[in-house]
C-alpha positions as CSV (number, residue, x, y, z in Angstrom):
1,M,-13.3,7.0,14.5
2,I,-11.3,4.0,13.9
3,K,-12.6,1.3,11.4
4,Q,-11.6,-2.4,12.8
5,S,-10.8,-5.4,10.4
6,I,-11.0,-8.8,11.5
7,V,-8.4,-11.1,9.8
8,K,-8.3,-14.8,10.1
9,N,-4.7,-16.1,10.1
10,G,-3.6,-19.3,8.8
11,H,-3.1,-20.6,12.4
12,N,-6.7,-19.9,13.5
13,K,-5.5,-17.2,15.3
14,V,-7.3,-13.8,14.8
15,S,-6.3,-10.7,14.9
16,T,-7.1,-6.7,13.9
17,T,-5.9,-4.0,12.2
18,L,-6.7,-0.7,12.8
19,K,-7.1,2.0,10.3
20,K,-8.2,5.4,10.7
21,P,-10.1,7.1,8.4
22,E,-7.4,9.6,7.0
23,V,-5.3,6.7,5.8
24,A,-8.0,5.8,3.7
25,V,-9.0,9.0,2.6
26,S,-5.0,9.6,1.7
27,H,-5.0,5.9,-0.2
28,L,-7.6,7.3,-1.9
29,R,-6.2,10.8,-3.3
30,E,-2.9,9.3,-3.9
31,G,-4.4,6.7,-6.0
32,I,-6.7,9.2,-8.0
33,A,-3.8,11.2,-8.5
34,L,-1.3,8.2,-9.5
35,L,-3.9,6.8,-12.0
36,L,-4.1,9.3,-13.3
37,S,-0.3,10.3,-14.1
38,R,-0.6,6.8,-15.8
39,W,-3.5,8.0,-18.1
40,N,-1.8,8.9,-21.5
41,G,-4.5,11.0,-22.9
42,L,-4.4,13.4,-19.5
43,Q,-0.6,13.5,-20.2
44,M,-0.3,14.1,-23.5
45,A,-2.4,17.3,-22.4
46,V,-0.1,18.4,-20.0
47,Q,2.5,17.8,-21.7
48,N,2.2,20.1,-25.1
49,E,-0.2,22.3,-22.4
50,W,-3.0,22.2,-24.7
51,G,-4.7,23.6,-22.0
52,G,-2.3,26.4,-21.7
53,H,0.8,27.5,-19.1
54,D,-1.1,25.8,-16.5
55,S,-2.1,22.8,-17.4
56,L,0.1,20.8,-14.4
57,Q,-1.9,22.8,-12.1
58,K,-5.0,22.1,-13.9
59,S,-3.9,18.2,-13.8
60,H,-4.0,18.7,-10.0
61,Q,-7.1,20.4,-9.9
62,L,-9.0,17.9,-11.8
63,V,-7.4,15.1,-8.9
64,L,-8.9,17.2,-6.3
65,D,-12.4,17.5,-8.2
66,I,-12.8,13.7,-8.7
67,F,-11.2,13.4,-4.8
68,S,-14.4,15.7,-3.8
69,W,-17.0,14.1,-6.0
70,F,-16.0,10.8,-4.1
71,S,-15.6,12.6,-0.9
72,Q,-19.1,15.0,-1.0
73,S,-21.4,12.5,-2.9
74,K,-24.3,11.7,-0.7
75,G,-26.2,9.9,-3.3
76,T,-24.7,6.6,-5.5
77,L,-22.5,7.1,-7.3
78,Y,-22.6,6.2,-11.0
79,T,-19.6,5.5,-13.7
80,E,-21.3,7.9,-16.0
81,D,-21.0,11.0,-14.0
82,L,-17.5,10.7,-13.5
83,E,-17.1,9.8,-17.1
84,N,-19.3,13.3,-17.7
85,L,-17.2,14.9,-15.2
86,L,-13.9,13.6,-16.8
87,H,-15.2,14.5,-20.2
88,E,-15.9,17.8,-19.2
89,S,-13.1,18.7,-17.4
90,L,-10.7,17.5,-20.3
91,L,-13.0,19.6,-22.9
92,L,-12.8,22.8,-20.9
93,S,-9.3,22.9,-19.3
94,F,-7.5,21.0,-22.1
95,N,-9.7,22.2,-25.0
96,T,-9.0,17.7,-25.3
97,E,-12.0,15.4,-26.4
98,I,-10.2,11.9,-25.8
99,E,-12.5,9.0,-27.1
100,D,-10.4,5.9,-26.7
101,G,-12.4,4.1,-24.1
102,S,-9.8,5.7,-21.5
103,I,-12.2,8.1,-19.6
104,E,-14.3,4.5,-19.0
105,E,-11.5,2.9,-18.3
106,T,-10.9,5.2,-15.7
107,S,-14.2,5.9,-14.3
108,Y,-15.0,2.5,-13.6
109,L,-11.6,1.6,-12.0
110,L,-12.2,4.4,-9.4
111,T,-16.0,3.8,-8.9
112,Y,-16.0,0.2,-8.3
113,A,-12.8,0.6,-5.9
114,Y,-14.1,3.1,-3.9
115,K,-17.9,1.9,-4.0
116,R,-16.0,-1.6,-2.8
117,N,-14.7,0.7,0.2
118,D,-12.0,-1.0,-1.0
119,S,-8.2,1.3,-0.2
120,A,-6.2,-1.5,-0.8
121,M,-7.6,-1.3,-4.6
122,I,-6.8,2.0,-4.3
123,C,-3.5,1.1,-3.1
124,I,-2.4,-1.6,-5.6
125,I,-3.6,1.1,-8.4
126,S,-1.5,3.5,-7.1
127,H,1.8,1.5,-6.0
128,N,2.2,-0.5,-8.7
129,I,1.3,0.2,-11.9
130,R,1.9,-3.5,-13.3
131,C,-0.8,-4.8,-10.8
132,Y,-3.2,-1.5,-11.9
133,F,-2.9,-2.8,-15.5
134,I,-3.5,-6.9,-14.6
135,L,-6.5,-5.4,-12.2
136,A,-7.9,-3.4,-15.1
137,T,-7.9,-6.7,-17.2
138,L,-10.0,-8.6,-14.7
139,L,-12.5,-5.8,-13.8
140,I,-13.0,-5.1,-17.5
141,K,-13.6,-9.1,-17.8
142,L,-16.5,-8.4,-14.7
């Protein structure tokens, strides 16, 4: 299936951009992975092997778990449910409790972008970490 979006340029001409779902899926997975790779609490747990010698693999599994949570959900997605998934994963896989608000921030950014079906936002998060911080600041103010 091909998703078609219409973009109006400055010359009153209409052009179309075709996006294949696999591209959006790739952006989502990449966005999740990069966002988690920039999360200080998780990275401390991985680097210090708080989850054992396979902490890096556990962090990769967490990316897949979050991706599955988004892609296999049939009902309404709630930020609090993703927060619970992250909290539980960190506690069980890394013996880590993070109480600095970053679990909530990460959950909010991911669910907000996903609910808007905004692969461009995921792309910004995944390709330009400076934009991520700007975006995070803007989203928190909403």
